[in-house]
N, C-alpha and C positions, 0 to 999 in steps of 0.2 A: 421703316423700322418699327418693331413691335416690342412689347414686353419680352424679356428673356426669362424663360421658366425652366428650372431644373426640377425634375420629378423623380424622386427615389434613385438618384444617380450614385453609382459606385465606380471607383477606379482603383486598381492595384498595380504595382510595379514589382516584378519578380516575387510575387506572392505576398508583398507587403501592402496592406490596404492603406490608401491615402485619403480617399473620400468614401464614406459608407452611408448609403441611403440618404443622400443629401437632397433636400427639397427647399426651393426658395424661388420667388419671382422678383426679378430685378425690373423695376418699372421704367418704361421709356421716359427719357428726359431727366432722370434722377442720377445722383452720384452716390456710389457705395464704396466703402473701404473694407476690404477683407482683412480680418485680424486673426492672429493666432500664432503659436510657436512655429519655428522653422520646421518644415516637413509635414505640416498639418494639411496641406493641399491647396494653399492659396494660388500658387503658380499653376498647378494642375487645373484648377477651376477656370483660370483665364484661358488656358490652352483648350479646354473643353468648350468654352464660350465661343471661340472663334473657329472651331473645327480643326485645330492642329492635332488634337487627340480625340479619340472616340471613347465613350464610356463603356465599361464592362457590362453594366446593367443600368436600367433606368432610361429616361428620355429627356432630351433637351429640345425645347420648342421656342419659336420666335427668334428675335434677334437677327433676322435676316438683313443683310446689307453689307456695306464695306466696313471692315474693321481696321482701325489704326492702332498699332500696338507699340508700346515702349517696353522692350524686353529688359530683364535684369542686366544682361550684357548689352553693350551699345549697338552691336551689329551694324556698324557703319561699314561701307565698302572701303577697304583699306587703300585701294588704288585710286579712289576718287576724292576730290577736294570736298570741303564742307559744302560749298555751293552746289557741286555736282550731286552729292548725296541727297540734298534737300530737293533740288530741281527734278530729280528722278521721279519723285512722287507728287510734285506740286500740283494741286488742283485749285488753289485759291491764292491770291496775291502772287508774289514771285519769291524766289529763294532769298533774295537780298532783304526783303521785308522781314522774313523769319530770322535771318541771321542777326539783324539789328534787334529784333524783338527779344531775343534770348541773350543779348550782350556779347555776341561774337564778332562785332565790327573789327575789321583788320585781320580776321582769320578766315575769310571766305575762300581763299585760295590755298589754305593749309590742308595737308593730308591729316587724317586722324592720328597718325603716329606722332605728329608734331604738337598735339593738344594734350593738356592735362586730363585726368580722369573726369573732373568736374565739367570741363569744356566739352568733352565727348558726350556727357550726359545731356548738356544743353543742346548739342547738335541733334541728338537722338530725339529729344522732346520736340524740337523745332520741326524735324522731319515728320513726326507723327501728326502734328498740328497742321502742317502744310498739306498733308494727304486728304484733309477734310473728310474724315470718316463718318459713317452713320452712327458708329459707336466707338468708344475709346477704351483701351486697356493699358493701364500704367502699372507695371510690375516693379515695385520699389524704385520708381522712376527718379526720386529725389535723393537717393542714397549718395553720399560722398560730396554733397554740395554744402557750401557754407551758408550761414543763416541768411545773409542778404540775398544771395543767389536764389535760395529756396523761396523767400518771400516774394521776390520778383516773378519767379516762375509759377508760383501758386496763382498769382493774379493773371498772368498770361493764359494759363490753362483754364481758369474760371471764365475768362472773357471769350476765349475761342472755342470752348466746348459747350457753351450755353445751349440748353435745350436738347442736348444729346445724352444718351446713356453713357456713363463713365464708371468703370470698375478700377479701383486702386488696390494695391496691396501695400501694407505697411505694418511695422511693429510699434508705431508711434501714434498714440491717440491724438496728440497735438497736431500731427500732420493731417489726420482725418478731419479734424475740426477746421484746419486751414483751408482745405479744399471743399469745405461744406458738405461732407459726405456722411451718409448713414452708415454706421458701423455694423458689420455683419461678422460675428465671431464664429469661426468654423468649429464644429463640434469635435472634429477628430483630434487625436493626440499626435504629438510629433512622432514621425517615423524614425527619428534619431534617438538612440538610447541616452538617457541622462546618466552622467558619471558622478 
């Protein structure tokens, strides 16, 4: 893994600019939290970081390696149990270790449709951690969780991503502080009109 550098990167969708001339170097082993209003490019930046989207202009270098991604949507396989969803990508420990770590004991054999939204979030985070990525992307990963669940998951994420580059998105400065992240405020304006 190496530093991940964005150099004069721009990206638009349907003619609406989301990122314009964005330059920044995310250092290997550090945690960063992307901040800004909805529609300012936080999710787009994560998608660019892992190659799911290509820039319209500019260059992205470094960051090569396996990416573990917690999307805004849980993206769990609906036909697979919690254990099967995690085991599918498990590269360290076993699925049951991660199920216990995120507080889903007793739900290992449940399908995602049987879980609450918060429990699905926990399963998605467990799956990303189990994948043992070279770098991690957390797109509003803690949304919808109660205070105690968040505190527990912050500690789990901090422990199991130590020494890896992590990019978080959030609207909450307290969340950025909880995951010990450097705040990066995106310069773009929201692409959604203010009423």
